[in-house]
N, C-alpha and C positions, 0 to 999 in steps of 0.2 A: 504494500500500500504506500502511495506517495506520502511523504511527510507533511506536505501542504494539506492534504485531506485530513490527516490526523490532527493538525492544528485547528482546522475549521470545525471538525466534529468535537474536538476538545472544548472549544469555545461555545459551540451550540449546546452541548450537554452541560457545560458549566452554567449557562444561562438557565437551562431547565432545572438544574439542581438548586440554583439560587431562588428561582421562582417557587419551586416546591417547598423549600425550607421556609420561605416567608408565608406562603399560603397555609401550610400545615400549622405553623406556629401561631397564626392569627385566625385559625379556624375558618379559612376561606375554601371555596370550591377549587379542586385541582383541575377541573374540566372546563373552566372558563377559557375561551380561546384568546381573547384580547387582554393584554396587560393594562392595568389602570394605575394612575398616580395614587400612591397611598395617602396623599394629603388632600387633594381636591377631587379625586375620582375621575379626572379626565382620561380619555383613552390615550395611550402612548402610541405615537406614530411609528411606523415600521423603521424609519431611518433614525429614530431615537431609541431603538430597541436592539441595536447591533451589539452583541456581547463585547465587553471591554472597551471597544472603540467609541461607542456612544457616550459612555461614562467620561472618557477622556475629552472628547470633542465638546461635550456639554459642560465641562469643567465641574463635574459632580453636582450640577444644579439642574433641577427640572425646568423645562422651558414653559410649562403651563402656569406654575405658581411660584417659581424661583425659590423653591425649598431645596435643601441639601438632599441629594440622593444617598440612600443607605450605603455606607462605606463597605459593607460586607459583600455587595454584589461583585465588585472587581476582585476581591479576595477569593471568593468562591470560584469565579471563572478562571482566574489565573492558576489556582491550585488544581482545578480539574484538568486544565491544559497540561500542567507539569506531570500529573499522574498519567494522563493518556500518552504523553511523549515517553515517559519512563517505561510504560507497558509496551509501547511500540519498539523501543530499543532492546528491551530485555527478553521479550517472548516471541515465539513463532506466531503465525497468523491465527491459528485456532485458539491458542492460549491467550493471545492478545485480546481477542473478542471476549473470552470468558472472564479474564481479569478486568476488562472494562465494565462488563455488566455488574460484577461484584463491586467494583470501585464506585459506581454510580450510587448504589444504595449505602455503601459504607460512608461515602462523603455526605450524603443527606443526614445520616446519623451524626457524623462528626460535627457538622455545622449547626444542626438544630440543638444539639447539646451544648456546643461552644457558645452560641449567641443567645439561646433561650432556656438552657437547662431542661430540655425536653427530648425524650426519645419515644417515638410513636410506635404503637403496636403494629400498625399496618406495614411499616417499613421493616420491623423485626420479622414479621411473618413472611414477607417477600424474601428477605435475606436468608431466613431459615430454609425456605423452599429451594432457593438457588443453591445453598450450601449442600443440601441433600442431593439435589440433582447433579451438581458438579462432582460430589464424592462418589456417587453410584454409577453415573452414566458418562463421565468424561475421563480423560487422562490427566487433567489438571490436578496435580496433587503435590503442592510445593513442600509439604512436610512429610510426605511418604506415610500417611496415616491409612487406616482402614476402618470399616464400619464398627468393629468391636471397640477399637481404641477411641474413636470419636464418640460412640454412644456412652462409654464409661466417663469420658471427659465431660460430656454434656450434662449427664445426671449428677455427677460428683461436684462439678463446679457450681451448678445452681444450688444444690443442697448445702454445700459449705458456705457459700456467700450469703444465702438466705439466713443461715444460722448466725453468721457474723453480724448481719443486719439486726437480728433480734437481740443478740447480746449487747450490741452497741446501744440499741434503743433502750434496753433495760438499764444499762449502766449510766448512760448520759441523758436519757429522756428525749433524744432527738434522733432523726434518721441519719445515719452515717453513710448509707448507700441506698440509692433509689432502686425501685423494682425494675425500672427500665435497664439500669446498669447490670442487674443480675441476669435478666433475660438476654442481654447482649453478650455477656460473658459465656453463657450457655451456647449461643449460636456460633460465636467465634471459635469456641472449643471444638466444634464439629470440623472446622477447617484445620486447626492446629493439631488435633488429637492430643493424647495424654503427654507425649514427649515434649512438645513445645508449649503446652498450656502454662507451665510455671514461668517460662520466659515472657509470655504474653502478659501475665499478671504482674511480674516483677518490673518490667519496663514501664507499664502503664502506671504502676504505683509510684515509681521513682519520678515520673513526669508530674504526677498529681502532687507529690510532696514538694517538688520544685515550684509548682504553681502556688502552693500554700505559702512557701517561704518568700516568694517574690511579692505576693499580695501583702503579707505581714510586714515586710521591709518597707513597702510603699505606704502602709497605714499602720503605725504602731498601736493605735487604739483598737484595731480590729482583733478580737479574740480569735486565736487560730482554730478553735473548735467550731466557731460560727462561720468561718470562711468556706464558701462553696467552691469545689473544683469539678469541672466537667469530666468526670471519670470515663464516661462513654467515649468522649473525644479522644482521650489518651489511650483507651483500649484500641480504637481504630488506628491511631497513629502507630501504636505498638505492633499491630498486625501488619501494616504496610512495611514497617522497618524489618520485621522478621521475614516477610515474603521476599523482599528485595535482597536483603543480606544473605538469606539462605540460597536464593537463586545464584547470586554472584559467587558465593562460596562453592557451590556445586559446580558452577561453570569453570572456575579457575582450577579446582581440584581435578575436575574431569579433563580439563585441557592440559 
């Protein structure tokens, strides 16, 4: 596939992901064809809806009411473009398509949790179905897992983290882990299997701890127990890091 097409599709799907993140988080219909200004409700013209470029040309300001355009649109579109390019560079044609499909829903979860602290069941269900399909019916298997290892990882991770949630709630009186995070850990463990599940959790936990430390340093009055970290976001980042590093490791060792 021509790299120019990858760039175009990366931006198009980045725009789709951005729109999905905003609509899900604001309880809006996903099936509305035309995009509207979130401030005044005016329809956005096609030439003002070109991924990334329109944001730059409009200087981050809507033409209809001169309000600032959400900053996370270009962040989402650029991230999606980078992920698609990495997938194109690292994987063959079939695995490139599979990884892109997984990436779309992983990125939706990453950004809904990062910007809104929300993980939606519909996205979890789709990702769960995709993970089962990929595991059973394709050759895409970055962690060389199998149905037994993935099943044990799925049920054990959900059980252990739900127990941790209950213990934390009992001791501290607050939720230390969201139900969406627990569901996500279960789904991602299908992809990692038992062997790589600890690495997934450790990397995500270290990123979450770093997040807490940075927020605490920026605001000393903020009690660290009350600081929220988007753990689902860090789980997704952890999975991407593991997939890419594992692929590169196998590539160089194999080479």
